[in-house]
C-alpha positions, 0 to 999 in steps of 0.5 A, a space after each residue: 456547510 456542516 461544520 461536523 464536516 468542515 472540521 474533518 477537512 480541516 482535520 486532514 489538511 492539518 494531516 497533510 501541513 504536519 506530514 510535509 513538515 516530517 512530523 512522525 505518524 507516532 505524534 502526528 495522528 494523536 495531534 489531529 486527534 486532538 484537535 478533532 475532538 476539541 473542536 468536534 466538542 466544542 460545535 456540538 456544545 459538550 464537554 471536552 474529554 481529550 482523555 477520554 476520547 484517547 484512550 476510549 477510542 484512539 488506543 482501543 482502534 489501534 490495539 484492534 488493528 494490531 490484535 486483527 493483523 500484527 501477524 500478516 506484517 510480521 510474516 511478510 517483513 521477515 519474508 521480505 528480510 529473507 529475500 533481501 538478504 539471500 539476494 532472491 529479490 534482487 535475481 528475480 530483478 536483474 533477470 526481469 530487467 535483462 529480459 527488456 535490454 535497457 528499454 521501459 526502465 520504468 514501467 520494468 520497476 514497476 512490475 519487478 516491485 508488483 510481482 514481489 508483492 505480490 508474491 507476498 512480501 511487504 509492501 513497507 519492506 519492499 521499498 528498501 529493497 528494490 530502491 538500490 536495484 531500481 537506481 541501477 537501473 535508471 542509471 544505465 538507460 539514461 532515465 531521470 531518477 524522478 520517476 523512481 519513486 512512482 513506479 516503486 509505489 505504484 507496484 507496491 500499491 496498485 494492482 498488486 494491492 487489490 488484485 484477485 488472489 493477493 496476500 496483501 493487507 487490503 485483501 485481507 481486512 474485508 475476508 476478515 470482516 466482511 467474510 469473503 474470500 481472496 478472489 473475491 469479483 474473480 473476473 471483473 477484478 481481473 480485468 481491472 487489475 491488468 487494466 491498471 497495469 497497462 496504464 501504470 505500464 504506458 504513463 510511466 514509459 511515456 513519461 521517461 519519454 517525455 524526460 528524456 525529450 527535454 533533456 531530463 536525463 539520470 545526470 540531473 543536477 537541477 534536482 535538489 539533493 544530488 547522489 552520493 559517488 558511492 551510490 552513482 558506483 556500477 554494481 558489480 556481478 554478484 552471486 544470486 540465487 537462481 531466480 527461477 527458484 527464487 520465484 517457487 516460495 513465492 507460487 507457494 504463497 499465493 498457491 496456498 492462500 487461493 487454492 482450496 487443498 487442505 481439508 477444502 480449504 485454502 490457507 490463512 494469509 499468515 500460515 501461507 507467507 510463513 511456510 514461503 518464508 520456512 521455504 525460503 529459508 531451507 531453500 536459500 540457508 546457505 546465502 547468509 553468512 554466519 550460520 544460525 547467527 547471521 539468520 537471527 540477524 536476518 529474523 532480527 532484521 524482518 521482525 524490526 520492521 514489521 514492528 515499525 509498519 504496524 505500529 505506524 498503520 495502527 496509529 492511523 488506524 487510532 485516527 480513524 477510530 476517533 473520527 467514525 464515531 464525530 458527528 461530522 463523520 455521521 453527516 458525510 455518510 448520510 449526505 452521500 447516502 442521500 444523494 441516489 448515487 450507483 451502491 457501488 460508487 457510495 462503497 468507493 468514495 466512503 471508503 476513498 474519504 477514510 483513506 485519505 483522511 487516515 493517510 493510509 489504504 489498510 487504515 482507512 479500509 478498516 475505519 469504512 468497513 467496521 463503522 458501515 459494514 452493516 450499511 453496505 449489506 442493506 445495500 440494494 443489487 450489491 454482493 459482498 464480494 463486490 464491497 470487497 473489490 471496490 473497497 481494496 481499488 478505492 482504499 487505494 486512491 486517496 490515501 496516497 494525497 501528500 500527506 501519506 507516510 509511506 510517500 514521504 518515506 518513498 520520497 526521503 529514501 529517493 532523495 527526491 521532492 514531492 516538487 519533482 516526484 510527486 505528480 506522477 505519484 498522483 496520476 499512478 496511485 489516484 487517477 489510474 485507480 479511480 479510473 479502475 473504480 469505474 470500470 469495476 462499477 461498470 463491469 458489476 453493472 453489466 452483470 460479470 
């Protein structure tokens, strides 16, 4: 086996092992980066330049990511904080759950999360908004909480991430790098978005029914960590905003981001989400106690969340910046190019591998698109719109391997282990997105 490729494979395993040991990404990424630098130099027979690699490859790649996408994370986190502390997110969640009368609990949590993230709330923030709501719904429906992480993260990182018009960072990166639009490859994108939603809905409902038939319900003494009395307490009636009003700022974001209404142009995602933040603040001003001081606290929370989110992602992008300069990465790309495969399949594999190596959809996508943009442009018979969409879907596949930081964070919030909950994450966020990729490739081959 090619030694350079083997080093990258071992680095991926190392990433996963250290993540299981709950290393922070701020420590994990530099450690694995140093491993790659040392062994790549050793087998290439070149001098080890660890500090040089960290300063001139690792740090610039991380800094470029922050420079390019900080505002996207920032406004998304502000929007999430506003919806959390005004009760707007909970209002939408209760309204949707009430429509189902206690049925389809896990799919409904996935749906709620998907609507919130498709509407502009940062996926890195929505975990904390949705978990208390999901816990109450699962308790009321007597459904095992083993499915909560899959239901929440599937709503965050699948159809709402790669659907046409989504303001997600994974839909923004191709726009910036490839010069495409938010609704690139609209028709096949819409089809695979609906397909993904339906497949995840069916899987979660099937699993919920299967667990219930086995006697595994909400109160499960076999789980490693049990809930506290406070967490098991029934949700009290609250004075929440009207759910229809709560949807208005989200609609404004989607419309202004996708529809060309300002001098024949749509707004950049940062501006569109900021409009949503401003509108929600005005609409729900009285729902935050303390007036201006209370709102300052809300915005401070959102700003802090954005800093943590982008730093954890950027540091992983720094690792990707080193990987893309290794001989192993070059050899891997050449190996894939030499397999005489469908061009879109090549895009899918390269983006998925980068996302898996980085443990991040956006980090891996950034690495792949920046390193291989010219290669993608030269592929026969494909458009940049198709590359945009297949890349966005593929980025949400191998990024969900067990070492992904977001999954580890969510499992911690839900008080569950990988052994207890990861299988359903694997199916909903790796298997089903890969199915979506192959369907998209087939639709593209049909000329759609």
